C-alpha positions as CSV (number, residue, x, y, z in Angstrom):
1,M,90.7,108.8,-14.2
2,L,90.8,105.2,-13.7
3,Q,87.8,103.7,-12.0
4,G,86.7,100.4,-10.9
5,P,86.5,97.8,-8.4
6,T,89.3,97.3,-5.9
7,G,92.1,95.0,-6.9
8,T,92.0,95.6,-10.8
9,G,95.2,97.2,-11.3
10,K,94.2,100.7,-11.3
11,T,97.3,101.9,-9.4
12,M,99.6,99.5,-11.0
13,A,98.7,100.9,-14.5
14,M,99.1,104.3,-13.6
15,E,102.6,103.5,-12.0
16,V,103.6,101.8,-15.1
17,M,102.5,105.0,-17.3
18,S,104.6,106.9,-15.1
19,I,107.7,104.6,-15.8
20,Y,107.0,104.7,-19.5
21,L,106.4,108.5,-19.8
22,E,109.9,109.1,-17.9
23,L,111.7,106.4,-20.0
24,E,110.4,107.7,-23.3
25,K,110.9,111.4,-22.0
26,I,107.3,112.3,-23.1
27,A,106.6,115.9,-23.0
28,F,103.4,118.2,-23.5
29,K,103.2,121.9,-24.5
30,M,101.1,124.4,-22.6
31,N,101.4,128.1,-22.9
32,D,104.0,127.8,-25.1
33,K,106.1,126.0,-22.7
34,V,107.2,122.4,-23.0
35,Y,106.7,120.3,-19.8
36,R,107.9,116.5,-19.0
37,M,105.1,114.3,-18.3
38,N,107.0,112.9,-15.3
39,F,104.5,112.4,-12.4
40,S,104.4,110.5,-9.2
41,V,101.5,108.3,-8.0
42,V,100.4,109.7,-4.5
43,N,97.8,108.1,-2.6
44,V,95.3,110.8,-1.2
45,N,95.7,109.6,2.5
46,D,99.6,110.4,2.3
47,I,98.6,113.9,1.1
48,V,96.3,114.6,3.7
49,N,98.8,113.4,6.4
50,G,101.0,116.0,4.8
51,F,98.6,118.7,5.5
52,L,98.3,117.4,9.2
53,Q,101.9,117.4,9.8
54,H,102.7,120.8,8.0
55,A,99.7,122.7,7.0
56,F,99.6,124.2,3.6
57,E,103.3,123.7,3.2
58,G,102.9,120.2,3.2
59,I,100.3,120.1,0.2
60,Q,102.2,122.7,-1.9
61,T,104.1,120.1,-4.3
62,Y,100.7,118.6,-5.2
63,I,99.2,121.7,-6.0
64,N,102.3,122.9,-8.2
65,R,103.7,120.2,-9.9
66,Y,102.6,120.1,-13.5
67,V,101.3,116.7,-13.3
68,I,100.3,114.3,-10.7
69,C,98.2,111.2,-10.0
70,L,95.9,111.1,-7.0
71,D,95.4,107.6,-6.0
72,D,92.1,106.3,-4.4
73,I,90.2,109.7,-4.7
74,G,87.2,109.2,-2.3
75,T,88.8,107.3,0.4
76,E,90.4,110.4,2.2
77,I,89.7,111.7,5.4
78,R,87.1,114.5,4.5
79,E,87.7,117.4,6.6
80,V,90.8,117.8,8.8
81,K,92.0,120.5,11.0
82,Y,95.5,121.9,11.6
83,F,95.8,124.6,14.4
84,G,92.1,125.5,13.9
85,N,92.2,125.6,10.1
86,S,89.8,123.0,8.9
87,L,90.2,121.7,5.0
88,D,89.0,119.3,2.6
89,V,92.3,118.7,1.4
90,I,92.0,116.7,-1.9
91,S,89.0,119.2,-2.9
92,H,91.5,122.2,-2.3
93,I,94.2,120.4,-4.2
94,I,91.4,119.6,-7.2
95,S,90.3,122.9,-7.1
96,E,93.9,124.8,-7.0
97,R,95.1,122.5,-9.9
98,Y,91.9,123.5,-11.7
99,A,92.5,127.2,-11.4
100,K,96.2,126.8,-12.5
101,E,95.0,124.4,-15.4
102,K,97.4,122.0,-14.1
103,L,97.4,118.2,-15.8
104,I,96.3,115.7,-13.1
105,F,95.5,111.9,-13.4
106,A,93.6,109.9,-10.6
107,T,92.1,106.5,-9.6
108,T,89.0,105.4,-7.8
109,N,86.8,102.6,-6.7
110,Y,84.0,104.8,-6.8
111,P,81.6,105.3,-10.0
112,K,81.4,108.8,-11.4
113,E,77.8,109.0,-10.2
114,M,78.8,108.5,-6.8
115,L,81.7,111.5,-6.7
116,G,78.4,113.8,-5.9
117,Y,78.1,112.1,-2.7
118,I,82.0,112.6,-1.6
119,Y,82.7,116.1,-3.0
120,S,80.8,119.2,-3.2
121,D,78.8,120.2,-6.7
122,R,81.5,122.6,-7.3
123,I,84.4,120.0,-7.0
124,V,82.2,117.3,-9.0
125,S,81.8,119.9,-11.6
126,R,85.5,120.4,-11.9
127,I,86.3,116.8,-11.9
128,Y,84.0,116.3,-14.8
129,E,85.6,118.8,-17.1
130,M,89.4,117.7,-15.9
131,F,89.0,113.9,-16.1
132,N,88.0,111.5,-18.9
133,F,86.7,108.4,-17.1
134,I,88.1,105.0,-17.9
135,T,86.2,101.9,-16.3
136,V,88.6,99.2,-15.6
137,K,86.7,96.0,-15.1
138,G,87.7,92.5,-13.4
139,D,88.2,90.9,-10.3
140,D,90.4,91.6,-7.3
141,F,93.6,90.0,-8.2
142,R,94.5,90.0,-4.8
143,K,92.0,87.3,-3.9
144,Q,93.0,84.9,-6.8
């Protein structure tokens, strides 16, 4: 998980990494199967909107892909409803991917100590196991 202040290039770094991994045909092995390391960088609010429009069908791709990057974790709408179904969409995706042992990258503006204020203890525990935390430092390049 790349974490750091707004505008320090976290999303761009993940997009560049995604392109590099695809060009170089980088793969990983899990359970004796080889998977391509291709992934998309998807903003968490786009994922939440997918749930609002199509319920669970709208987020299956984000649960089932072997690799994904969740961009801006912690900024999403927490609890959404779809025809009476209430869900913290990103927590659900993290939990499902954890259970299925799917690879996940992420970016956030929040330090890891703040995640406990955003997500439940159960999800934070999974986040700590699933991610290595890399802090990106610098000033907001958009303001320069």
